[in-house]
N, C-alpha and C positions, 0 to 999 in steps of 0.2 A: 555545545550542541546536544539537545536532548536525545534520548534513545529513540523516541517516536519519530523525530525529524530525520535522524540518521537512517532508521529503518526504511522510511518512506523513500528517501533519496536513493539508497542502494537497491531497493527493490525495483524501482522504476528503471534505474540504470541497467540492472541485470536483465530486465525484460527487453530493453532496447538492444542490448548486445545479443540476446537470443534472437531478436528479430533480424539482426544483421546476419546471423548464421542460417536464416531460413532457407537460403538456396544452397546450403552445404559448404560455403566458403566465405571468407572475408578477405578481400584484397587489401593490400597495404594502403591504398588510397582510402578505402572505406574505413579502415582502422583509424587512420589519422583524422578523417572527417568525424568519425564517431567520437573520438577523444575531444575534438573541438566542441561538438555539440554537448557532450556530457559535462564539459567544463562550465557550461552555462547553467547547469542545474543548481549548483549551490546558491546562486544569487536569486533564483526565481521564487516569488511568493514570500520571501523573508526580507524584511527591511534591512536588517543588519548584515545579511549575507552569511554564508557558511563556507569555510575553507576545508577542502579535503586534505588529509595528510598523505605523505608518500606511501604509507602502508595501505591506506584506503584505495589509492589509485592502483597499487600493486594487486589488490584483491580483485578489482575490476578487470585488470589486464589478464588475470588468471582465466576469467570467463572468455576473454577474447582469444585466448591461446589455442583452444580446440573446440570443435563443433559441439553444439548443445542439442541433444536428441529430443524427440517429441515428449518423452516422459518428463524430462527436466523442464521442458517448456511449460508443460501443464502445471508443474510445481511452482514455477515462477509466476505464472498467471494467477494461481491460487493465492500466492503471497501478496500480489498486487491487490487482489480483491479484498484481502484481509486488512490492508492499510487504508482503504477508502470506503469504510463502512458508513460514514456519516457525511452529510452535505459539505461541511467545512473541509474535511479531508479531501473530498472530491474536488472542490474548487482549487485547493492548493496544487493538486496533481495536474489539473487542467492548466493552471498558470505555468507549471513546469513545461508542459508540452507546448504551450503557446510561445514561451520564451525560446525553446529550441527551434520552433518554426520561424521565429523572428530573428534568429541569430544572424542571418544575412539578408535582411529586408523584411518588409511587412508580411505577416502571414496571409496567404491567399484564402479566399472564401472556401475553396476546396479543402485546404488544410484545416481550417477551423471546423468545417463540417465533419471531417474525418476524426478530429479530436473528440467531437461530441459523440460520434458513433462509437468510438473506442470506450468512452466512459459509460455509455449506455450499456454496452455489452459487458463491461467489467462489473457493472452493478447487478447483472442478472446471472449469467452463467458463462462458462468458458466459450461456448459457441464459436463465433467467428472473430473473437477479439484479437487473437494472435495474428490472423491474416490482416486485420485492419492496422494493427501496430506495424506489421511488416511493410505495408503500403505507405504508412506515414513515414517510417524510417527511410524507405527508398526515396521518397520525395525530398525530405530534408537533407539527406546526405548528398543527393545530386545537386541541390541548390548550394550546399556548402562547397562542394567540389568545384562548381562553376565559379563561385565567388573567389576561391583561392586561385584558380587558374588565371583570373583576370586581375588579381591584385598585384601591386608593385611588390617585388620580393628581391631585395638586393642579395640576400644570402644565396638564393637559387642561382644568381649570376656570378657568384664568387669565382667559380672555375674559369669563367670567361675573363673576369677582371685580372686574374693571375696570368692565364695562358694566352689570351687574345684581347689585350686591353683596347686596341683600336676598335674591334667589333663591339666591345662593351660600351665604350664611349659613344660610338656612332649610333648604336641602338638607343641609348639614352637620349641623344640629341634628336633623332628622328621621331621618337615617341613624344618628346616635349613639343616639337613643331607640328605634330600631326602629319608627318610626311612618311614616305616609304620609297625604297629603291626598287626599280623594276628588275630585281634579280632574286633568286631563291635564297633562303636562309643559308644554305650550304655555300653558295657563291659569295654571299656577304661575309661569311667567316673567312673564306679564302682571301677576299679583298682586304679584310682586316689584317690578316697575317702578312700579305704582300705589302700593304701600306706601312705596317709597323717596321718591317725590314728596310723598306725604302727610307723611312724616317731615320733609321739608324745611320744610313749613309749621309743624309742631309744634315744630321747633327754632328758629324765628325769635326766640322769647322765651328763647333759650338752653336752658333745661331743660323738656322736654315735661311738661305736667301730667298727673296721673292722669286727669283728665277728658278730656283730649285723646286719651290712649292708649285709654281706654274707648270713646270715640266712634269712633276708628279701628277698634277691634275690632268694634264694632257694625256699622259700615258694610261692613267687609270680610266679616264673617260673613253679612250679609244678601245681598251681591252674589254671593258665591261659594258660598253654601249650606253654610258651615262651622259646626260647633258652637262653643259659647262658648269652650271650652278651646283649640281649634285657632285660632280667630280671634284670641284673645288672644296666642297664640304668634306668629302672623304680625305683629301690631301691635308687640309688644315687640321682635321681631327687626328690624323695619324701623327702629324708633327707635334701637336700639343700633348698627345697621349703617351708618346714614346720618346724619351730623350736618350742621350748617349750613355747615361748611367743605367738604363733599364736592362735588367737581366733577361736576355732573349733566348736562353737555352731552349726553353719549352716552345717558344715561338718558332724557332728554326725547325725543331723536330716536327711540330704539327704541320708546318708548311711543307716539309719533305713528305709527310704522310698523305697530305691532301692533294698533291700535284703529281703529274707524270714526269718522267725523265725529261721529255722534250720541253715541257712547260718550265721546268727548273733551269734548263740550259738557256731558254729564251729570257728568263727572268734576270739572268746575269747581264744580258744586254741592256735590259731596262735599268738596272742599277747603275751601270756605267753611263747611260744617257742622263740619269739624274745627277750623277757626280759631274758630268760635263756641262751642266746647265749654265754655270758661270764662266764657261770657256776653257776650263782646264781641270784635269783630274789630278788631284794631289796624291802624294805618296800615302798619306794617312787614309784617304778615301779608297785608294787601291787596296790597302791592307785590310780595311774593313770589309770590302767586297770579297777578298780572299777568305776571311773568316766565315762570312755568310755562305760562300760556296761550299766550304768544308762542312758547315752545320747542316746544309740541306743535301748532303751526300753526293756532292759533285767532286770530281778529281781535280788535281792541280792543273792538269792539261786542259780541262774544260774551262777552268778559270782563265788560263793564259789565252786560249782561243777567243774568249770574250774580250779580254784586255786589248789584244792587238788589233781589234776592230777599230779602236780609237787611234787616230793618227798620232805618230810618235811625238810630234811637236805639241800635242794637246794633252799629254800625260807625263807624269813623272815615272821613270823606270820602264 
């Protein structure tokens, strides 16, 4: 990379960072979006592309680390003017700005007009160039933030994948089918936790029976007001997402935190009803429910109270 090209790239990058500091702060979201946009700079206007080194990125991060005052802003604008003194240089910088504007879709007419205004001001005097660059940055970072917010991002859902796998799988399926449940996101998370724990009970006998899945769907539909199709989807998702080997320590803790004492006590009744779906509650199913009761901070007496609601001849022990 020639010194002229490197100077041009870093000068424009520093001016864009200064524009981000125009209101006296850079939020973490703005910082991440700015990094995304600056990442596009090395490929703009140069057929072979340019790769920044880790040290070069560190230098730019130094500018992101603390506010840039008006005196330093003026110095950076003067540096930008110095590297676009001829039409060829001007066109290359214009292409940089256009590529930043196009990072998440075609540049709008307003963005292209603003780029032209920026370059006109930069070729004459400091004037209003910094204000125009700030407005340009504000628009491009907002567009970038919107694109990121709507993009698929499995990493952002990793916490759900680990702690609430039913919620994660259900969200994926609903998104693929273009459907939604008529419940809040918080309720859907609770539904996922409840479904996961219910699936643990259904998996005690290795393969959940159709009767157990149907019972799960009936109870889920009744509690959350879902129609038969949606309730069945939740039950089937829970059974497929959580098997008997799934480590549910965090799942029980989160369920305990997300529910009231009364809800947890009633939930034990639900678990016993699922275990009874095939006509008999086995010893293994009873012990699984005992473990869940302990995991969601209920006493052994509360577990016993739920167990004895099942007729003696329909349960082991």
